[in-house]
C-alpha positions as CSV (number, residue, x, y, z in Angstrom):
1,M,41.3,161.5,106.9
2,Q,41.1,162.3,110.7
3,A,37.5,161.0,110.4
4,I,38.6,157.7,108.7
5,L,41.0,156.9,111.4
6,T,38.7,157.6,113.7
7,C,36.2,155.2,112.4
8,V,38.3,152.8,111.9
9,M,40.3,152.6,115.3
10,Q,37.6,153.6,117.6
11,E,34.1,152.4,116.2
12,H,35.0,148.8,114.5
13,D,36.4,145.7,116.0
14,G,39.8,145.2,115.0
15,K,39.6,141.2,114.9
16,I,36.7,141.2,112.9
17,L,38.1,144.0,110.5
18,V,41.1,141.5,110.1
19,L,38.8,138.6,109.3
20,A,37.2,140.6,106.6
21,A,40.4,141.5,105.0
22,F,41.5,137.8,105.2
23,V,38.0,136.8,103.8
24,C,38.8,139.5,100.8
25,A,42.3,138.1,100.4
26,I,40.8,134.6,99.9
27,G,38.0,135.6,97.9
28,V,40.3,137.7,95.4
29,Y,42.7,134.6,95.1
30,A,39.5,132.3,94.5
31,A,38.0,134.6,92.0
32,S,41.5,135.2,90.1
33,A,42.2,131.4,90.2
34,I,39.0,130.4,88.9
35,A,39.2,133.1,86.1
36,S,42.5,131.8,85.3
37,H,41.0,128.4,85.0
38,A,38.3,129.8,82.6
39,A,41.1,131.2,80.7
40,R,42.5,127.6,80.2
41,S,39.2,126.0,79.2
42,E,37.3,125.8,76.0
43,G,33.9,125.4,75.1
44,P,30.8,125.5,77.5
45,A,33.3,124.8,80.3
46,R,35.3,128.3,79.7
47,R,31.7,129.7,80.2
48,H,30.8,128.1,83.3
49,W,34.0,128.9,85.1
50,A,33.8,132.4,84.0
51,L,30.5,133.0,85.5
52,A,31.8,131.2,88.6
53,S,34.5,133.6,88.9
54,I,32.2,136.7,88.6
55,V,30.0,135.2,91.1
56,A,32.9,134.7,93.5
57,S,34.4,138.3,92.8
58,G,30.7,139.6,94.1
59,C,30.3,137.3,96.8
60,T,33.8,138.5,97.8
61,A,33.0,142.0,97.6
62,W,29.7,141.5,99.4
63,A,30.9,139.3,102.4
64,T,33.8,141.7,102.8
65,H,31.7,144.5,102.9
66,M,29.0,142.6,105.5
67,I,31.7,141.1,107.8
68,A,33.0,145.2,107.9
69,L,29.6,146.0,109.0
70,L,29.6,143.3,111.7
71,A,32.8,144.9,112.8
72,F,30.9,148.1,113.2
73,E,30.1,149.2,116.8
74,P,27.3,151.8,116.6
75,G,26.6,151.6,120.4
76,M,23.3,151.0,119.8
77,E,20.9,148.0,118.8
78,A,21.3,147.2,114.8
79,G,20.1,144.9,112.0
80,F,20.0,144.3,108.4
81,E,16.9,144.6,106.0
82,P,17.0,141.2,104.2
83,V,15.6,142.2,100.6
84,L,18.1,145.4,100.4
85,T,20.8,142.9,101.7
86,A,20.3,140.4,98.9
87,L,19.8,143.2,96.3
88,S,23.0,144.5,97.4
89,L,24.7,141.1,96.5
90,L,22.8,141.0,93.3
91,L,23.9,144.3,92.2
92,V,27.6,144.0,92.9
93,I,27.6,140.5,90.9
94,G,25.9,142.3,88.1
95,G,28.3,145.2,88.0
96,I,31.4,143.1,88.1
97,G,29.9,140.9,85.2
98,A,29.2,143.9,83.3
99,G,32.6,145.3,83.7
100,V,34.5,142.2,83.0
101,A,32.5,141.6,79.8
102,L,33.4,145.0,78.6
103,A,37.1,144.6,79.3
104,L,37.3,141.0,77.8
105,G,39.6,140.7,75.5
106,Q,40.2,144.6,74.9
107,R,43.6,146.1,74.3
108,R,42.1,149.7,74.2
109,R,42.9,151.5,77.5
110,L,40.0,153.6,77.3
111,R,37.6,150.8,76.8
112,R,39.2,149.0,80.1
113,F,39.3,152.0,82.0
114,A,35.2,152.5,81.0
115,A,34.8,148.6,82.4
116,G,36.6,149.5,85.5
117,V,34.2,152.3,86.0
118,I,31.3,149.9,85.6
119,L,32.8,147.4,88.1
120,G,33.3,150.4,90.8
121,L,29.7,151.3,90.2
122,G,28.6,147.9,91.1
123,V,30.9,147.8,94.1
124,T,29.4,151.3,94.9
125,A,26.0,150.0,94.6
126,L,26.8,147.3,96.8
127,H,28.2,149.5,99.6
128,Y,25.6,152.3,99.7
129,V,22.5,149.6,99.1
130,G,24.2,147.5,101.7
131,Q,24.5,150.6,104.0
132,A,20.9,151.3,103.3
133,S,20.0,147.9,104.6
134,Y,21.7,148.5,108.1
135,H,19.1,149.9,110.4
136,V,19.6,151.1,114.0
137,T,17.6,152.3,116.8
138,G,18.1,155.9,116.0
139,H,18.6,158.1,113.2
140,V,21.0,157.9,110.2
141,A,22.6,161.0,108.5
142,W,25.4,161.1,106.3
143,D,28.6,163.6,105.5
144,A,27.9,164.5,101.9
145,G,31.5,165.8,101.4
146,L,33.1,162.3,102.4
147,V,30.3,160.5,100.1
148,A,31.1,162.8,97.3
149,A,34.9,162.6,97.6
150,S,35.1,158.6,98.4
151,I,32.9,157.6,95.1
152,P,34.9,159.1,92.4
153,A,38.0,158.1,93.9
154,S,36.9,154.7,94.1
155,L,35.7,154.7,90.5
156,V,38.9,156.2,89.4
157,L,41.2,153.4,91.1
158,A,38.7,150.6,89.9
159,G,39.3,151.9,86.1
160,L,43.1,152.2,86.8
161,G,43.0,148.7,88.0
162,M,41.1,147.4,85.0
163,V,43.5,149.6,82.5
164,A,46.7,147.5,84.5
165,A,45.0,144.1,84.4
166,G,45.1,144.1,80.5
167,E,49.0,145.4,80.1
168,R,51.3,143.6,78.3
169,N,53.9,144.4,80.6
170,R,53.9,142.1,83.7
171,G,55.1,144.5,86.1
172,L,52.4,147.1,85.3
173,R,50.0,144.0,85.6
174,R,50.8,143.5,89.1
175,F,49.5,146.9,90.0
176,A,45.6,145.9,88.9
177,A,45.0,143.9,92.1
178,P,46.1,146.6,94.7
179,L,44.2,149.0,92.6
180,L,41.0,147.1,92.8
181,L,41.4,146.4,96.4
182,G,42.2,150.1,97.1
183,A,39.0,151.1,95.1
184,I,36.9,148.7,97.5
185,A,38.8,150.1,100.7
186,V,38.3,153.8,99.7
187,L,34.8,153.3,99.1
188,H,34.0,151.4,102.3
189,L,35.8,153.3,104.6
190,G,34.9,156.7,103.1
191,G,31.5,155.6,103.2
192,M,31.5,154.2,107.1
193,A,33.3,157.5,107.9
194,A,30.6,159.6,106.3
195,L,27.9,157.6,108.3
196,R,26.3,159.7,111.2
197,L,24.3,157.8,113.7
198,T,22.1,159.5,116.7
199,Y,20.6,157.1,119.4
200,D,16.8,157.6,119.8
201,P,14.9,154.9,121.9
202,L,11.9,155.9,120.1
203,V,12.9,154.7,116.9
204,P,12.6,150.9,116.9
205,L,13.9,148.4,114.4
206,P,11.9,147.3,111.6
207,D,10.1,143.9,112.1
208,T,11.8,142.4,109.1
209,A,15.0,143.3,110.2
210,I,17.7,140.6,110.6
211,A,19.8,140.9,113.9
212,P,23.7,140.4,113.3
213,A,23.8,137.3,115.2
214,T,21.2,135.8,112.6
215,I,23.0,136.9,109.2
216,A,26.4,136.1,110.6
217,P,26.3,132.3,109.8
218,I,24.9,133.1,106.4
219,I,28.1,135.3,106.0
220,A,30.3,132.7,107.3
221,T,28.8,130.2,105.0
222,V,29.7,132.5,102.0
223,S,32.9,132.9,103.3
224,V,33.6,129.1,104.1
225,G,32.4,128.8,100.2
226,L,34.9,131.2,99.2
227,L,37.6,129.2,101.1
228,M,36.6,126.3,99.4
229,L,37.0,127.9,96.1
230,A,40.3,129.3,96.8
231,V,41.3,125.8,97.9
232,L,40.2,124.5,94.5
233,G,41.5,127.7,92.4
234,L,44.9,126.5,94.2
235,R,44.7,122.8,93.3
236,M,43.9,124.1,89.6
237,T,46.7,126.8,89.5
238,L,49.3,124.1,91.0
239,A,48.0,121.6,88.1
240,A,48.2,124.1,85.5
241,R,51.7,125.0,86.3
242,A,52.6,121.4,86.5
243,Q,51.0,121.0,83.0
244,I,52.8,124.0,81.9
245,R,56.3,122.5,83.0
246,R,55.3,119.4,81.5
247,D,54.3,121.1,78.2
248,R,57.5,123.2,78.3
249,E,59.4,120.0,78.8
250,R,58.1,117.9,75.9
251,L,58.4,121.1,73.6
252,R,62.0,121.3,74.7
253,E,62.5,117.5,74.0
254,L,60.7,117.9,70.7
255,A,62.6,121.2,69.8
256,S,66.0,119.8,70.3
257,L,65.3,117.2,67.7
258,A,64.9,120.3,65.1
259,L,67.9,121.5,63.4
260,E,67.1,125.3,64.0
261,G,67.5,126.9,67.5
262,L,64.1,127.3,69.1
263,A,63.6,129.8,71.9
264,V,59.9,129.9,73.8
265,C,59.3,133.7,75.0
266,E,57.1,135.3,77.3
267,D,57.0,139.1,77.4
268,G,60.2,139.4,75.7
269,A,62.1,136.8,77.8
270,I,63.1,133.1,76.9
271,T,61.3,130.7,79.1
272,T,62.9,127.5,77.4
273,A,65.4,126.9,74.5
274,N,66.3,123.6,72.7
275,R,69.7,122.1,72.2
276,S,70.3,123.5,69.0
277,L,70.0,127.1,70.3
278,E,72.5,126.4,73.0
279,L,75.1,125.4,70.2
280,L,74.3,128.3,68.3
281,S,74.6,130.8,70.8
282,G,77.2,129.1,73.2
283,L,74.7,129.7,76.2
284,S,73.7,127.0,78.4
285,Q,70.1,126.3,79.0
286,A,70.4,127.9,82.8
287,E,72.0,131.2,80.9
288,L,69.2,131.2,78.2
289,T,65.9,130.7,80.4
290,G,65.1,134.1,81.9
291,C,67.6,135.9,79.4
292,P,66.0,138.6,77.5
293,L,65.6,137.8,73.6
294,A,67.2,141.2,73.0
295,R,70.3,139.9,74.7
296,L,70.5,137.6,71.8
297,L,68.9,139.8,69.0
298,P,70.0,143.4,69.8
299,G,68.1,146.3,68.2
300,L,65.1,143.7,67.3
301,L,62.0,144.3,68.7
302,L,59.7,141.2,68.7
303,A,56.3,142.8,68.5
304,D,57.8,144.5,65.0
305,L,58.4,141.0,63.8
306,P,55.5,139.9,61.3
307,E,54.4,136.3,62.4
308,Q,55.8,133.5,60.1
309,E,57.9,135.7,57.9
310,E,61.4,135.1,57.7
311,R,63.8,137.9,58.6
312,D,67.6,138.4,58.4
313,A,69.4,139.2,61.8
314,E,72.7,138.8,63.7
315,L,72.7,136.5,66.7
316,V,75.3,137.7,69.5
317,D,76.8,134.7,70.9
318,A,78.3,134.0,74.3
319,A,81.6,135.6,73.1
320,G,79.9,138.5,71.9
321,Q,80.4,137.6,68.1
322,G,77.6,138.1,65.4
323,V,76.4,135.1,63.9
324,P,74.2,135.5,60.7
325,V,70.9,134.0,61.2
326,R,67.5,134.0,59.6
327,I,64.4,134.1,62.3
328,L,60.8,133.2,62.4
329,R,58.3,134.1,64.6
330,K,55.0,132.1,65.6
331,D,52.8,132.8,68.6
332,I,51.4,129.5,70.0
333,A,49.3,128.5,73.1
334,I,51.0,126.9,76.2
335,G,48.5,126.2,78.9
336,H,46.3,129.3,78.9
337,K,49.2,131.8,78.1
338,R,50.0,132.8,74.4
339,Q,53.6,132.5,74.1
340,T,56.1,133.5,71.1
341,V,58.4,130.8,69.7
342,V,61.5,132.0,67.7
343,A,63.3,130.0,65.3
344,F,66.9,130.6,64.6
345,R,68.3,129.0,61.3
346,D,72.2,129.3,61.2
347,Q,73.0,131.1,57.7
348,R,76.9,130.6,58.3
349,E,77.2,127.6,56.1
350,R,74.6,129.1,53.4
351,L,76.5,132.3,53.2
352,R,80.0,130.5,52.5
353,S,78.4,128.2,50.1
354,E,76.8,131.6,48.3
355,A,80.4,133.1,48.4
356,R,81.9,129.8,46.9
357,L,79.3,130.0,44.2
358,R,79.9,133.6,43.6
359,T,83.7,132.6,43.3
360,L,83.0,129.8,41.2
361,A,80.8,131.9,39.0
362,F,83.1,134.8,38.5
363,T,86.5,132.8,38.5
364,D,88.4,130.7,36.1
365,A,88.8,127.5,38.0
366,V,92.1,126.6,36.0
367,T,94.0,129.9,36.3
368,G,92.2,131.6,39.2
369,L,91.9,134.4,37.1
370,A,88.5,136.2,36.7
371,N,86.3,135.0,33.8
372,R,84.2,136.4,31.0
373,A,81.4,137.3,33.1
374,R,83.3,138.9,35.9
375,F,85.6,140.9,33.1
376,A,82.4,142.3,31.7
377,D,81.1,143.6,35.0
378,L,84.2,145.3,35.8
379,L,84.8,146.9,32.5
380,A,81.1,148.1,32.7
381,H,81.7,149.3,36.0
382,H,85.2,151.3,35.4
383,A,83.8,152.5,32.1
384,A,80.7,154.1,33.6
385,A,83.3,155.8,36.4
386,L,85.3,157.5,33.7
387,R,84.7,161.2,34.4
388,E,88.0,163.2,33.9
389,P,89.0,163.9,30.1
390,Q,92.6,162.5,30.9
391,A,91.4,159.5,32.6
392,G,91.2,156.4,30.4
393,L,91.4,152.6,30.1
394,A,92.5,150.0,27.8
395,V,91.4,146.5,27.0
396,L,94.0,144.1,25.8
397,M,92.6,140.7,24.0
398,L,95.1,138.0,24.0
399,D,95.2,134.5,22.1
400,L,98.1,132.0,22.5
401,D,99.7,130.9,19.4
402,R,100.5,127.2,18.9
403,F,98.7,126.2,22.3
404,K,96.6,123.6,20.5
405,F,99.9,121.8,19.4
406,V,101.0,121.8,22.9
407,N,97.8,120.5,24.2
408,D,97.3,117.7,21.6
409,T,101.0,116.4,22.2
410,L,101.3,116.9,25.7
411,G,97.7,116.3,26.9
412,H,94.8,118.5,28.3
413,G,96.6,118.3,31.7
414,M,99.8,119.8,30.6
415,G,97.8,122.4,28.9
416,D,96.1,123.5,32.0
417,V,99.4,123.7,33.5
418,L,100.7,125.9,30.7
419,L,97.7,128.1,31.1
420,A,98.5,128.5,34.9
421,K,101.9,129.7,34.3
422,V,100.8,132.1,31.3
423,A,98.4,133.6,33.7
424,A,101.2,133.9,36.5
425,R,103.5,135.9,33.6
426,L,100.2,137.9,32.9
427,R,100.1,139.3,36.5
428,S,103.3,139.9,37.0
429,V,103.5,142.2,33.8
430,V,100.4,144.4,34.7
431,G,100.0,146.6,37.8
432,E,98.1,145.6,40.9
433,S,94.9,147.5,39.9
434,D,95.1,146.0,36.5
435,V,92.4,143.2,35.8
436,V,93.5,140.1,34.1
437,A,91.0,137.3,32.9
438,R,90.5,134.2,30.9
439,F,87.7,134.0,28.7
440,G,88.0,130.4,28.0
441,G,90.6,128.1,26.0
442,D,93.7,130.0,25.2
443,E,91.8,133.2,25.0
444,F,92.8,136.2,27.7
445,A,91.8,139.6,28.4
446,I,93.5,142.4,30.4
447,L,91.8,145.7,31.5
448,L,94.3,148.3,32.3
449,L,93.0,151.3,34.7
450,G,94.2,154.7,34.9
451,V,95.8,154.8,31.5
452,A,96.5,158.4,30.8
453,E,98.3,158.2,27.4
454,A,98.4,155.6,24.6
455,G,102.2,154.5,24.9
456,H,101.3,152.7,28.3
457,P,99.2,150.2,26.7
458,R,101.6,149.5,23.8
459,A,104.3,149.2,26.3
460,V,102.1,146.6,28.4
461,A,101.4,144.6,25.1
462,A,105.2,144.6,24.3
463,R,106.1,143.1,27.5
464,I,103.4,140.5,27.3
465,V,104.6,139.3,23.9
466,E,108.3,139.4,25.4
467,A,107.1,137.3,28.5
468,I,105.2,134.8,26.8
469,D,107.7,134.3,24.1
470,R,110.0,132.8,26.8
471,A,110.2,128.9,27.1
472,F,107.9,127.3,29.6
473,L,109.2,124.1,31.5
474,L,106.5,121.3,31.6
475,D,107.4,118.2,32.7
476,G,111.0,118.5,32.4
477,Q,110.2,120.0,28.7
478,L,111.0,123.2,27.4
479,V,107.7,124.2,25.5
480,H,107.7,127.5,23.3
481,V,104.4,129.5,22.7
482,G,103.7,132.9,21.7
483,V,100.7,135.3,21.9
484,S,99.0,137.8,19.7
485,V,97.8,141.0,21.4
486,G,94.8,143.2,20.2
487,V,94.5,146.7,22.1
488,A,91.8,149.0,22.1
489,L,91.7,152.5,24.1
490,A,89.0,154.5,25.6
491,F,89.0,157.6,27.1
492,A,86.2,159.6,29.2
493,G,83.1,160.2,27.1
494,T,84.0,157.7,24.4
495,V,83.5,154.1,26.2
496,E,81.0,151.6,25.6
497,P,82.2,148.3,27.0
498,E,80.8,146.2,24.0
499,E,82.3,148.1,21.5
500,L,85.5,148.3,23.1
501,L,85.6,144.7,23.3
502,R,84.8,144.1,19.6
503,H,87.9,146.9,18.7
504,A,90.1,144.9,20.9
505,D,89.0,141.8,19.1
506,L,89.6,143.5,15.6
507,A,93.0,144.3,16.7
508,L,93.9,140.8,17.6
509,Y,92.6,139.7,14.4
510,K,94.9,141.9,12.9
511,A,97.7,140.8,15.0
512,K,97.2,137.3,14.0
513,E,96.5,138.0,10.3
514,E,100.0,139.7,10.4
515,G,102.0,136.7,11.3
516,K,101.2,136.3,15.1
517,G,103.6,136.7,18.1
518,T,103.1,140.7,18.2
519,F,100.6,143.1,19.1
520,R,98.4,145.9,17.1
521,V,96.4,148.8,18.1
522,F,92.8,149.1,16.9
523,E,92.4,151.8,14.1
524,P,89.2,152.6,12.7
525,A,90.2,151.2,9.3
526,M,90.0,147.7,10.9
527,A,86.4,148.3,11.7
528,E,85.9,149.1,8.0
529,R,87.7,146.0,6.7
530,M,85.9,143.9,9.3
531,Q,82.5,145.2,8.1
532,A,83.5,144.8,4.4
533,R,84.3,141.2,5.5
534,S,81.1,140.9,7.3
535,R,79.2,141.9,4.1
536,M,81.0,139.3,2.0
537,E,80.2,136.6,4.5
538,A,76.6,137.5,3.9
539,D,77.3,137.8,0.1
540,L,78.9,134.4,0.2
541,R,76.0,132.7,1.9
542,R,73.4,134.1,-0.9
543,A,75.8,133.3,-3.5
544,L,75.5,129.5,-2.5
545,G,71.9,129.6,-3.2
546,A,71.9,132.0,-6.1
547,G,74.1,129.8,-8.1
548,E,77.0,132.5,-8.6
549,F,79.8,130.1,-8.3
550,E,81.4,128.4,-11.2
551,L,84.4,126.2,-12.1
552,H,87.4,127.1,-14.3
553,F,89.7,124.3,-15.4
554,Q,93.4,124.6,-15.6
555,P,95.0,121.5,-18.1
556,L,97.9,119.6,-17.1
557,V,99.9,118.4,-20.0
558,D,102.2,115.3,-20.5
559,V,105.7,116.7,-20.8
560,R,106.7,114.2,-23.4
561,T,103.7,114.3,-25.9
562,G,102.0,117.8,-24.8
563,A,98.7,116.2,-24.6
564,V,96.2,117.0,-22.1
565,T,96.1,114.3,-19.3
566,A,94.2,116.1,-16.5
567,A,92.6,119.3,-15.4
568,E,92.5,120.8,-12.0
569,A,89.0,122.2,-11.0
570,L,89.3,125.9,-9.6
571,V,86.2,127.5,-8.1
572,R,85.6,131.1,-9.3
573,W,82.7,133.4,-7.7
574,R,81.2,135.9,-10.1
575,H,79.8,138.5,-7.9
576,P,76.7,140.6,-9.2
577,E,78.2,143.9,-8.3
578,Q,82.0,143.2,-7.9
579,G,82.6,140.5,-10.9
580,L,85.1,137.9,-10.3
581,V,86.2,137.6,-6.8
582,S,89.5,136.0,-5.9
583,P,89.5,132.7,-4.5
584,A,92.2,134.0,-1.9
585,D,89.5,136.5,-0.5
586,F,86.7,134.1,0.0
587,I,88.2,130.6,0.5
588,P,89.6,131.5,3.9
589,L,86.2,133.1,4.9
590,A,84.4,130.1,3.7
591,E,86.8,128.0,6.0
592,E,86.2,130.0,9.0
593,T,82.5,130.6,8.7
594,G,81.8,126.6,7.7
595,L,80.7,127.6,4.4
596,I,83.3,125.6,2.6
597,A,81.9,122.3,3.6
598,P,78.6,123.1,1.2
599,L,80.8,124.9,-1.4
600,G,83.4,122.0,-1.5
601,A,80.6,119.6,-2.0
602,W,79.3,121.5,-4.7
603,V,82.9,121.8,-6.4
604,L,83.2,118.0,-6.2
605,H,79.6,117.1,-7.6
606,T,80.1,120.0,-10.6
607,A,83.7,119.1,-11.3
608,C,82.8,115.2,-11.5
609,L,79.6,116.0,-13.6
610,Q,81.8,118.1,-16.2
611,A,84.4,115.4,-16.4
612,A,82.2,112.9,-17.2
613,S,81.5,114.4,-20.6
614,W,85.2,114.7,-21.5
615,P,87.4,112.3,-23.2
616,S,87.9,109.3,-21.1
617,D,91.5,109.7,-20.8
618,I,91.5,112.9,-19.0
619,K,91.2,113.0,-15.4
620,V,89.9,115.9,-13.2
621,A,91.8,117.0,-10.1
622,V,89.8,118.7,-7.2
623,N,91.5,120.4,-4.1
624,L,90.0,119.3,-0.5
625,S,89.8,121.7,2.1
626,P,91.4,120.6,5.7
627,V,87.9,121.3,6.7
628,Q,86.3,118.7,4.4
629,F,88.9,116.4,5.5
630,R,87.8,116.5,9.2
631,D,84.4,115.2,8.0
632,D,84.6,111.1,8.7
633,G,81.9,110.9,6.0
634,L,84.1,112.4,3.2
635,P,84.9,108.8,1.7
636,Q,81.0,107.9,1.5
637,A,80.4,111.6,0.0
638,V,83.0,111.1,-2.5
639,A,81.5,107.5,-3.6
640,D,77.8,108.8,-3.7
641,T,79.1,111.8,-5.8
642,L,80.9,109.4,-8.5
643,R,77.8,107.1,-8.5
644,A,75.3,110.4,-9.0
645,T,77.6,111.7,-11.8
646,G,78.8,108.8,-13.6
647,L,82.3,109.5,-13.4
648,E,84.9,106.5,-13.2
649,A,86.7,106.7,-9.7
650,G,90.0,106.3,-11.4
651,R,89.5,109.7,-13.3
652,L,89.1,111.7,-10.2
653,E,92.0,113.0,-8.3
654,L,91.8,114.6,-4.9
655,E,94.7,117.0,-4.1
656,I,95.5,117.3,-0.2
657,T,97.7,120.0,1.2
658,E,100.4,118.7,3.9
659,G,98.9,120.7,6.7
660,V,96.1,118.2,6.7
661,L,98.5,115.4,7.7
662,L,99.0,117.1,10.9
663,D,95.5,116.2,12.1
664,G,96.6,112.7,13.9
665,E,98.4,110.3,11.8
666,E,96.4,107.3,12.4
667,R,93.0,109.1,11.4
668,T,94.7,110.6,8.5
669,L,95.8,107.1,7.2
670,A,92.6,105.6,7.7
671,M,91.0,108.5,5.9
672,L,93.3,108.2,2.8
673,T,93.2,104.3,3.0
674,K,89.5,104.5,2.6
675,L,89.8,107.2,-0.1
676,R,92.2,104.9,-2.1
677,G,89.8,102.1,-1.6
678,I,87.3,103.8,-3.8
679,G,89.9,104.0,-6.5
680,V,90.4,107.5,-6.7
681,G,93.9,108.9,-7.0
682,L,95.7,111.2,-4.2
683,A,97.8,113.9,-4.9
684,M,100.1,115.6,-2.1
685,D,99.5,119.3,-3.2
686,D,102.2,122.2,-2.7
687,F,105.0,119.5,-1.7
688,G,107.9,121.5,0.1
689,T,106.1,124.2,1.4
690,G,104.8,123.1,4.7
691,Y,105.7,120.3,6.9
692,S,107.1,118.1,4.1
693,S,108.4,114.7,5.7
694,L,109.8,111.7,3.5
695,S,107.9,109.7,6.1
696,Y,104.7,111.1,4.7
697,L,105.5,110.0,1.3
698,R,106.6,106.4,2.6
699,R,103.4,105.7,5.1
700,F,100.7,107.4,3.3
701,P,99.3,106.0,0.0
702,F,99.8,109.0,-2.2
703,S,100.0,108.3,-6.0
704,K,101.1,111.7,-7.1
705,I,103.5,114.7,-5.9
706,K,102.8,118.3,-6.8
707,I,105.9,120.4,-6.7
708,D,105.1,124.0,-5.5
709,R,105.1,127.0,-7.9
710,S,107.5,128.8,-5.3
711,F,110.5,126.4,-6.4
712,V,110.0,126.7,-10.2
713,S,109.6,130.8,-10.4
714,L,113.5,130.7,-10.4
715,L,114.2,128.0,-12.9
716,P,116.2,127.3,-14.8
717,D,118.8,130.1,-13.4
718,D,118.7,129.4,-9.6
719,A,120.9,126.6,-8.7
720,E,119.2,125.7,-5.5
721,S,115.7,125.7,-6.8
722,A,116.8,123.4,-9.8
723,A,118.5,121.1,-7.4
724,I,115.4,120.9,-5.1
725,V,113.1,120.2,-8.1
726,R,115.5,117.7,-9.6
727,A,115.7,116.0,-6.3
728,I,111.9,115.8,-5.8
729,I,111.3,114.4,-9.2
730,T,114.1,111.7,-8.6
731,M,112.5,110.9,-5.1
732,G,108.9,110.8,-6.6
733,A,110.4,108.1,-9.6
734,G,112.2,106.1,-7.0
735,L,108.8,105.9,-4.9
736,G,106.7,105.1,-8.0
737,M,104.8,108.2,-7.8
738,A,104.0,110.6,-10.6
739,T,105.3,114.1,-10.3
740,T,103.5,117.5,-11.3
741,V,105.3,120.8,-11.5
742,E,102.9,123.8,-10.8
743,G,103.6,127.3,-12.0
744,V,105.5,126.6,-15.5
745,E,105.1,130.0,-17.4
746,T,108.0,130.1,-19.6
747,A,109.4,128.0,-22.2
748,E,112.6,127.5,-20.5
749,Q,111.0,126.2,-17.3
750,Y,109.2,123.9,-19.3
751,A,112.5,122.6,-20.9
752,F,114.0,122.3,-17.9
753,V,111.3,120.1,-16.4
754,A,111.1,118.0,-19.4
755,A,115.0,117.5,-19.3
756,E,114.4,116.4,-15.9
757,R,111.8,113.7,-16.9
758,C,109.0,115.1,-14.9
759,G,105.5,113.5,-16.0
760,Q,103.2,116.4,-15.9
761,V,103.4,120.3,-16.1
762,Q,100.8,122.7,-15.0
763,G,100.9,126.7,-15.6
764,Y,100.4,129.6,-17.6
765,H,103.0,128.4,-20.3
766,V,100.6,125.8,-21.0
767,S,97.2,127.6,-20.3
768,R,95.5,129.9,-17.8
769,P,92.4,128.2,-15.7
770,L,89.6,128.1,-18.3
771,P,85.6,128.2,-17.9
772,A,84.1,125.1,-18.7
773,A,83.2,125.7,-22.4
774,A,86.6,127.4,-23.2
775,F,88.1,124.1,-21.6
776,L,86.7,122.2,-24.1
777,G,87.5,124.4,-27.0
778,F,91.3,124.4,-25.8
779,L,90.9,120.4,-26.0
780,S,89.3,120.5,-29.4
781,G,92.1,123.0,-30.7
782,L,94.8,120.4,-29.5
783,E,93.2,117.7,-31.5
784,A,92.9,119.7,-34.4
785,A,96.6,120.8,-34.2
786,A,97.7,117.1,-33.5
């Protein structure tokens, strides 16, 4: 170290050394500026500027070395051998070019280090070939130790300099230039200090040697060229920076038109951001510029984010609040630099919309209760969670009674108000952890949790029946509805959600079957009955196609003459295994399943076809189901049947129950008027058992009243029954309607009816319902007796 300091301080001209340092700095700046411009360029211009940068780097090293040699004061005459001097320049340009080519575009540190070593070898060749070209009038010797130490140290510094130059981190890249300059300085100073000169007047300078005064202008020319390149590089750098500023400004202006927040980042810091990101983050443009991206997206490494792949993240705004966003990264070129653009899409509205959609998807809009889907999810969840043998749950299925009447009379708006009030009462009856849901229409369900014993669901069901039975105040009117409840229990190890719902449905069906306004708990026998019902439904569908139905006819006789004036057609089902099935069993099932329509059409057609072969003074009566009566095509179907069978319209009598008359009076009147227009007779069946009203008899075009058998069974001994039958007969006569008394089974009943001048009698006292052939035989027997 002392030898190096002595060499520098005592054997060199200080001013020329300063000039060498100045030329070195100018040359380094020129070379780096030209290299930056090459990076910004494209095509052939990129290659040309890159070559110019390499030549400038070599010239810088050569000029620095040569000026330093000129600064050396050996104390004797000196000169430069021209071939070796020129060769040293070519060697350093080649070494620098090879090193740069090897390092270009490389991220692997080991390869960049090797490139630095090659570059250092070029500089080493420059120094020692250049020193070999330096001749003096004397002898030259070398300190091998200093040479051996300076060369490896210089190569290591050059390798580290190239490694630092390729780092992503800007702080590390700043060490590249000092390391490379240090490599040159160590090599030059070490080599010059290792030089040992001995004056010998007998050793002359070679004839080809160029004096320092002669080579100085050449070196000056090279230095001036480097200075001009530095000025050119400065201009190009300033222009590039101005262009980058303009590009960023235009980018920001364009980005501000985007709804998404956009941030342009370099080395993990934001260089510019658009207005949308300012609004999203609550930070100003000044606060965002230079702000680390990690400030907005803590915990997220930009390098780990795949390009053009959206990710969910949380942006921390100015107030420290988290904002849900989706981010997208894309690398772009701005000027000569690759920069990263990060797009921020605000997800708050989307998440709110999704929450609203989830609420709508799982909530009943009318009552605010859970809907069927939500109830099913909760039931499945809690059923799967049952572990303790003592733990259990219960499902209650509810169906409002008389809701349809309220909905039809007060309107759907009041119906919805009623449903909301029902929901409120249901919530008040159950516990906070229990689930109340509306499945649709007037159907509700309740999930009771934490059921320890069977008495709890029963008590809740009883409270529900009591709560709903109390009157509701709707628009100033007191409205009464009831509720039927089916209860199904389940305990750990016995829970299947679908089966539990099915059991509750069966219990509800049983409650409604037994009069409504009550509750029933599921029992295995209910499932057995339902299975039998399902089998009957399947058999009923098969029976329609298999011809298992037949008609029986019950005679209606004139009270005065005893002659048969009509016969009521009654359908019978002859099951291949069970024999005759009671109509009370299969007619309600046919009405529920919709099979009553094809069955009713078959009955009408068969009855008319059979009656067409009877004596012309005998009519046939056919019952119409309420389901058939709701079909607007019924009048046309009746007319088509009469036409197809050849039966006169006046010989067909359609019997209608009073319940049909409740389905809208205007529509009912229009339907009855159309049927009367065809010419068929209309009889009000089972009069007195339903919603009997004198206004029906006055308004609707009935031709006959049939008095229900329930009033006849106690005749003639029961005074009230006798008075009712007598009043109906008198009323019918006053209205010009015929009267038929059903269910006459004794001679005393027959005599009473005859004494009251009733027109027709029907019942077992006259005849049971008979198959078609037997009925014809019955008619023949009456004719023979007459």
